[in-house]
C-alpha positions in Angstrom: 108.2 99.8 111.0 105.4 97.6 109.6 102.0 98.3 111.0 99.3 96.9 108.7 97.9 93.5 107.9 99.1 93.9 104.3 102.6 94.6 105.4 102.7 91.7 107.9 101.3 89.2 105.3 103.6 90.5 102.6 106.6 89.9 104.9 105.4 86.4 105.7 104.9 85.7 102.0 108.5 86.9 101.4 109.7 84.0 103.7 107.4 81.5 102.1 108.7 82.5 98.6 112.3 82.3 99.7 111.7 78.8 101.1 109.7 77.8 97.9 106.6 76.7 99.7 103.9 75.6 97.4 101.3 77.8 99.1 102.7 80.8 97.2 101.2 79.5 93.9 97.9 78.7 95.6 97.1 82.1 97.0 94.2 83.8 95.2 94.4 87.5 94.0 92.8 90.0 96.4 89.2 91.1 96.0 87.8 94.6 95.5 86.3 96.1 98.7 82.8 96.2 97.0 83.0 92.4 96.3 84.1 91.7 99.9 81.3 93.8 101.4 78.7 92.2 99.1 79.7 88.7 100.1 79.6 89.6 103.8 76.3 91.5 103.5 74.7 88.5 101.6 75.6 86.4 104.6 74.3 88.9 107.2 77.8 89.6 108.5 79.3 93.0 109.2 83.1 92.7 108.6 85.7 94.6 110.5 88.1 96.9 108.5 90.8 94.3 109.3 88.7 91.6 107.4 88.3 94.0 104.4 92.1 94.6 104.3 92.8 90.9 104.7 90.7 89.9 101.7 92.0 92.9 99.6 95.5 91.5 100.1 94.6 88.0 98.9 91.4 86.0 98.7 92.7 83.1 100.7 94.0 79.9 99.2 92.7 78.1 96.1 92.5 74.5 97.4 92.7 72.1 94.5 91.5 68.5 95.1 94.5 66.4 96.2 96.5 69.3 97.6 98.4 68.3 100.7 97.5 70.5 103.7 101.2 70.9 104.5 101.6 72.6 101.1 99.1 75.4 101.8 100.0 76.5 105.3 100.6 80.2 105.7 101.0 80.0 109.4 102.2 76.8 111.1 99.3 74.3 111.0 96.8 76.6 109.3 95.8 77.7 105.8 94.1 81.0 104.8 90.5 80.4 103.8 89.1 82.1 100.7 86.2 84.4 101.6 83.7 82.0 100.0 85.2 79.1 101.9 85.0 81.2 105.1 81.4 82.0 104.5 80.7 78.3 103.7 82.4 77.2 107.0 80.6 79.9 108.9 77.2 78.8 107.5 78.0 75.2 108.4 79.1 76.0 111.9 76.9 78.9 113.1 74.1 76.6 114.4 76.5 74.1 116.0 76.3 74.2 119.8 80.1 74.3 120.0 80.3 77.4 117.8 79.3 81.0 118.6 77.3 82.5 115.7 79.4 85.7 116.0 82.6 83.9 115.1 83.8 84.2 111.6 86.5 81.7 110.6 89.5 82.9 108.5 92.3 80.3 109.0 91.7 76.5 109.2 93.8 73.4 109.8 91.6 71.0 107.7 90.7 69.0 110.8 88.0 71.2 112.3 90.1 73.8 114.1 89.9 77.4 113.1 91.2 80.9 114.0 88.0 83.0 113.9 87.3 86.7 114.3 84.9 87.3 117.2 82.5 89.8 115.7 80.5 90.2 118.8 83.4 92.3 120.2 84.0 94.3 117.0 84.9 97.9 117.3 84.3 98.3 113.5 88.1 98.3 112.9 89.2 95.3 114.9 87.9 92.3 116.8 89.6 89.6 118.9 90.7 86.2 117.4 89.3 83.0 118.9 91.4 79.8 118.7 88.6 77.2 118.0 89.7 73.7 118.8 87.2 71.0 118.0 86.5 68.9 121.0 87.6 71.5 123.6 85.0 72.6 126.1 86.1 76.2 126.1 87.3 78.3 123.1 89.6 81.1 124.1 90.6 84.5 122.7 94.2 84.1 121.6 94.9 87.5 119.9 93.6 90.9 120.6 93.0 91.5 116.9 93.9 90.2 113.5 96.6 92.8 113.4 98.3 91.7 116.6 98.0 88.0 115.5 99.7 88.7 112.2 102.3 91.0 113.9 103.1 88.1 116.2 103.6 85.6 113.3 105.5 88.2 111.2 107.9 88.6 114.1 108.1 84.8 114.5 109.1 84.5 110.8 111.7 87.3 111.1 113.2 85.8 114.3 113.3 82.2 113.0 110.7 81.1 115.5 108.8 79.9 112.4 111.1 78.0 110.1 111.4 75.5 107.3 112.5 72.1 108.4 115.0 70.0 106.5 112.1 67.9 105.2 110.5 71.0 103.8 107.8 71.6 106.3 106.6 74.7 108.1 107.4 74.4 111.9 107.4 76.7 114.9 109.0 76.8 118.4 105.8 77.0 120.4 107.5 78.4 123.6 109.2 81.3 121.7 106.0 82.0 119.8 104.1 82.3 123.1 106.6 84.9 124.4 106.2 87.0 121.2 102.4 86.6 121.4 102.3 87.8 125.0 104.4 90.8 124.1 101.9 91.8 121.3 98.7 90.6 123.1 99.3 91.6 126.7 95.6 91.7 127.6 95.0 88.1 126.5 94.8 85.7 129.4 95.6 82.7 127.0 99.3 83.8 126.9 99.6 84.6 130.6 99.9 81.1 132.0 
């Protein structure tokens, strides 16, 4: 049974490769742990072990000017930010009244929405994931950790809840995804409604 961020992401990547999604050629190689820690430290951020593992797997997406956002999604609607892009977005948002300075963005939709790690609740190993939606009054925890988020999406890929449309786009059945998310994130109120 898969249990790590690396295993979940590698499974997701298998589907994206099979479907010949362009994102596969835009993913950067992973970074060494020392590089990851140095970049976080220079920004005054203490990363979780999950974040270290995430950026060791791949350093996000290399977004070339003119790239269509649909071509770089790794989960439906969102692309994986490189660590430098995450730090840049964090620096740009941390003083915004809509943003909590303990949130560190890792996935973006290109329109101002993010999935961010809430480092104020870090255990050192894990921290909850906030679904930041620009324009919403309240930003809620959506996943207990990065591990449970990626487990949720991994299972969605495996069960065809996330799928490739005939037009070649990444799509998801939101109702079925919510059931899987609740199963893996039973303490999160967001999925209990």
